[in-house]
TORKOL-4160 file (C-alpha; in steps of 0.2 Angstrom, whole numbers, padded with zeros to 4 digits, m for minus):
105
<pt num="1" X="0038" Y="0046" Z="0069"/>
<pt num="2" X="0038" Y="0029" Z="0077"/>
<pt num="3" X="0055" Y="0031" Z="0085"/>
<pt num="4" X="0050" Y="0047" Z="0094"/>
<pt num="5" X="0035" Y="0038" Z="0102"/>
<pt num="6" X="0044" Y="0024" Z="0110"/>
<pt num="7" X="0057" Y="0023" Z="0123"/>
<pt num="8" X="0074" Y="0017" Z="0118"/>
<pt num="9" X="0078" Y="m0002" Z="0119"/>
<pt num="10" X="0093" Y="0002" Z="0130"/>
<pt num="11" X="0080" Y="0012" Z="0142"/>
<pt num="12" X="0069" Y="m0003" Z="0142"/>
<pt num="13" X="0083" Y="m0016" Z="0145"/>
<pt num="14" X="0093" Y="m0006" Z="0158"/>
<pt num="15" X="0081" Y="m0011" Z="0173"/>
<pt num="16" X="0082" Y="m0029" Z="0167"/>
<pt num="17" X="0100" Y="m0029" Z="0172"/>
<pt num="18" X="0117" Y="m0032" Z="0163"/>
<pt num="19" X="0112" Y="m0049" Z="0157"/>
<pt num="20" X="0097" Y="m0043" Z="0147"/>
<pt num="21" X="0097" Y="m0047" Z="0128"/>
<pt num="22" X="0090" Y="m0038" Z="0113"/>
<pt num="23" X="0085" Y="m0051" Z="0100"/>
<pt num="24" X="0078" Y="m0048" Z="0083"/>
<pt num="25" X="0061" Y="m0054" Z="0079"/>
<pt num="26" X="0060" Y="m0061" Z="0061"/>
<pt num="27" X="0045" Y="m0056" Z="0051"/>
<pt num="28" X="0038" Y="m0069" Z="0039"/>
<pt num="29" X="0034" Y="m0065" Z="0022"/>
<pt num="30" X="0016" Y="m0070" Z="0024"/>
<pt num="31" X="0014" Y="m0061" Z="0041"/>
<pt num="32" X="m0005" Y="m0058" Z="0044"/>
<pt num="33" X="m0002" Y="m0044" Z="0057"/>
<pt num="34" X="m0006" Y="m0027" Z="0051"/>
<pt num="35" X="0010" Y="m0017" Z="0053"/>
<pt num="36" X="0021" Y="m0008" Z="0040"/>
<pt num="37" X="0035" Y="m0020" Z="0040"/>
<pt num="38" X="0023" Y="m0035" Z="0038"/>
<pt num="39" X="0022" Y="m0029" Z="0020"/>
<pt num="40" X="0040" Y="m0029" Z="0016"/>
<pt num="41" X="0037" Y="m0041" Z="0001"/>
<pt num="42" X="0019" Y="m0035" Z="m0003"/>
<pt num="43" X="0020" Y="m0017" Z="m0005"/>
<pt num="44" X="0003" Y="m0017" Z="m0014"/>
<pt num="45" X="m0005" Y="m0019" Z="0004"/>
<pt num="46" X="0001" Y="m0002" Z="0009"/>
<pt num="47" X="m0010" Y="0005" Z="m0005"/>
<pt num="48" X="m0025" Y="m0002" Z="0005"/>
<pt num="49" X="m0032" Y="0012" Z="0017"/>
<pt num="50" X="m0038" Y="m0002" Z="0029"/>
<pt num="51" X="m0021" Y="m0009" Z="0030"/>
<pt num="52" X="m0013" Y="0008" Z="0033"/>
<pt num="53" X="m0026" Y="0012" Z="0047"/>
<pt num="54" X="m0020" Y="m0004" Z="0056"/>
<pt num="55" X="m0003" Y="0005" Z="0058"/>
<pt num="56" X="m0004" Y="0019" Z="0071"/>
<pt num="57" X="0010" Y="0029" Z="0063"/>
<pt num="58" X="m0001" Y="0033" Z="0048"/>
<pt num="59" X="m0013" Y="0043" Z="0059"/>
<pt num="60" X="0001" Y="0056" Z="0061"/>
<pt num="61" X="0003" Y="0058" Z="0042"/>
<pt num="62" X="m0007" Y="0072" Z="0033"/>
<pt num="63" X="m0018" Y="0068" Z="0019"/>
<pt num="64" X="m0007" Y="0077" Z="0006"/>
<pt num="65" X="0008" Y="0066" Z="0011"/>
<pt num="66" X="m0003" Y="0050" Z="0010"/>
<pt num="67" X="m0009" Y="0055" Z="m0007"/>
<pt num="68" X="0009" Y="0058" Z="m0013"/>
<pt num="69" X="0014" Y="0041" Z="m0006"/>
<pt num="70" X="m0001" Y="0032" Z="m0014"/>
<pt num="71" X="0003" Y="0040" Z="m0031"/>
<pt num="72" X="0022" Y="0037" Z="m0030"/>
<pt num="73" X="0020" Y="0019" Z="m0024"/>
<pt num="74" X="0006" Y="0015" Z="m0037"/>
<pt num="75" X="0017" Y="0022" Z="m0051"/>
<pt num="76" X="0032" Y="0013" Z="m0045"/>
<pt num="77" X="0023" Y="m0004" Z="m0044"/>
<pt num="78" X="0014" Y="m0001" Z="m0061"/>
<pt num="79" X="0030" Y="0003" Z="m0070"/>
<pt num="80" X="0041" Y="m0010" Z="m0062"/>
<pt num="81" X="0052" Y="0002" Z="m0053"/>
<pt num="82" X="0048" Y="m0005" Z="m0036"/>
<pt num="83" X="0053" Y="m0023" Z="m0042"/>
<pt num="84" X="0068" Y="m0017" Z="m0050"/>
<pt num="85" X="0075" Y="m0011" Z="m0033"/>
<pt num="86" X="0066" Y="m0023" Z="m0021"/>
<pt num="87" X="0060" Y="m0038" Z="m0030"/>
<pt num="88" X="0071" Y="m0049" Z="m0019"/>
<pt num="89" X="0059" Y="m0045" Z="m0004"/>
<pt num="90" X="0045" Y="m0054" Z="m0013"/>
<pt num="91" X="0053" Y="m0071" Z="m0010"/>
<pt num="92" X="0063" Y="m0068" Z="0006"/>
<pt num="93" X="0055" Y="m0079" Z="0019"/>
<pt num="94" X="0060" Y="m0068" Z="0033"/>
<pt num="95" X="0064" Y="m0049" Z="0036"/>
<pt num="96" X="0074" Y="m0043" Z="0051"/>
<pt num="97" X="0067" Y="m0026" Z="0053"/>
<pt num="98" X="0064" Y="m0015" Z="0069"/>
<pt num="99" X="0055" Y="m0028" Z="0079"/>
<pt num="100" X="0065" Y="m0033" Z="0094"/>
<pt num="101" X="0062" Y="m0044" Z="0109"/>
<pt num="102" X="0071" Y="m0038" Z="0126"/>
<pt num="103" X="0074" Y="m0053" Z="0137"/>
<pt num="104" X="0080" Y="m0051" Z="0155"/>
<pt num="105" X="0091" Y="m0065" Z="0161"/>
């Protein structure tokens, strides 16, 4: 959903010239901004409707899909399935996700 809403990084960088750079923006584990990737090591936050409302993409998800997401994630956290697969994210100081900084030189 998000990818369809934004221009490509190449499209943004092209007018900046051949010397433009695409740099990753590291997301800290304790990031206080309310966006999906800020919860990479704190999946419980995505069970909070207020936290999801801060992420615009959730406005495009229907109620049935949100209910399935909540049920699945709650179950996976409760029974340790999330941690079996992703526990390392709980201690990673930074996450290199989709955030990018485009710099014109």
